[in-house]
N, C-alpha and C positions, 0 to 999 in steps of 0.2 A: 382388435382393440380400436377405439375411436381416435380419430385425429384431433377432434375438438369437441367442445360441449355441444356444438350444433349437430354432431353425428350421433349423439345419444338417441336411442330409438324414439321415445315420446316426443322429443324436440324435433327430430328429423321428420316424424309423422306430421306434427303440427305445421312445420314449414312447407312440406309437400302438399298437405291439404289446403293450406292458406294460398299457395300458388294456384292450385286447381280451382279453389273458390273464385279467385280473381279471374282466371281464364274463363270459367263458367259465366261469370257476370259479364265479361266482355262479349261472349257469344250471345247471351240473352239480350244485352243492350243493343246489339246489332240487329237482332230479329225483332225486338220490341223497343224502338227508339223513344217512344213517348212514356215508357214505363220506367220507374226508378227501382233499383235493387240495392240491397245491402246484405252483408253476410258476416258470419263469425265461424272460426275454425277451431277444431280440437284434434287430439290424437286419433279420434275415431271417425272423423269426417268433417263436414261443414254444414251450416244451415244458410240457405238463401231465403231472404224475405222479399217477397214480390208477388203481385197479383197475376200469376200465370198458372198453368196446369202442372200437375206432377210430371206428365209426359214431356212438357216443354223443358222442364228443369233436367229431367233424365237425359233427353236428347242433347241438350246444351252441355251437360257434364261429359257425356260420351265424346262429343265433338271436341270439347276443350282438352280432354285427356289425349285424344289422337293428335291434336295440334301441338301440345307440349311434347309428346313423344317424337313428333316430327321435327323438333328443334325450335319451335316458336316460343322460346323461353320468355320473351318480352311480354307475353300474355299474363305472366304471373305478377306483373307490376300493375298497380292501379292508382291513379292520381288521388282517389278518394279513400285510400286505405287509412285505417285508424292509426297505423304506425306514423304516417305523416302528421296527423293531428296531435298525436301524443308527443312526438318530438318537438313540434312547434310550441305546444303548451308548456312542456318542461323547460324549453330554452327561454321562452318569454318570462316564465315565472322566475327562473334563475337570474335573468337580466334585471328584472324588477327588484328581486331580493338584493342583488349586488348594489343597486342604487340606494338601498336603505342602510348599507353597512356604515356604521358610525353615526347614524342619526339619533340614536338613543331613544328616549321616550318622549321627546319634545314634539308635539303636534306641529308646531311652527317649522321646525327643521325638516320634518317629514313632508310637509306641504311644499317647502322650498325645493325639495328634491324630486318633486313630482315630474318636472320636465326631464330630469336626468333618467328617472325610472322609465318614463314613456319612451325616451330615446333608446335606452338599453333594450327594452322589450321589443321595440321595432327592429333594431339591428339583429336581435336574436331571431325574430320571425323571418327576416330576410335570409339569414344564414341557414335557417332550418329548411328553406325551400330546396336546397340541394342535399342537406344531411338526412332529411326524412326519407326520400327515395333511396339514398345510399344504404341506410339501415334496413329499409324494406327489402332491397335487392340482396343484401349480403347477410342479413340476420333473420328477419321475420318471415321471409318467403323463399321459395326456390322454384325455378322454372324447370327443374329436372325431377319428374315424378318417380323415376326409377321403377320399382316394382309395385307402385300404387295401383290398386284395382277398385272399381266401383262395385258395390254389392247390392245396394237398394236405395230407393228414394221414398221417403214417407212424408206425407203432407198433413198439416194440421192448421187450424185457425185458432189464434189466441188473441183476444183483445181486438178483434177485427183485422188482424194481420195474418196473411197466408204465409206459413213457414214451411219450407221444404228441407227436410233433414236428409242429406246425402251421406250414406254410410260407405266407408272405404276400408280396405285392408291392404297389408303389404308393407 
């Protein structure tokens, strides 16, 4: 039986794949420092978007998995993770919304509250700088791949973007 919702199989798989996705991007970024990469994870694996070969991604994913298994869990964290941006956006939106409470429908009152809304949104963004990585580390990723295994890498080009689908199991 699971200890938490994070241990439910599809969620656990997404978290482990997300961590491996980040670790793979770290490895690729070290090998190709002038190249930019992005990714997205699912219970079945992850996709890396970047102009490199299928072999480059496969080699990076193998190396990343080895490093995670060797205890380099910090590779599962990435400063450009969408979790960080989502947390920042939600918090800034909530801050701005809080600044509007009680303003009613008056345009004048709303405009008068603009400095308050901007201040609350800014404070929210400052707070999110530590909350985003905390949520990333403890909820949306894990640096512990457990039984995760790589099965194959498939590459396609869509809209001029080279997409590498890394399929996992475990």
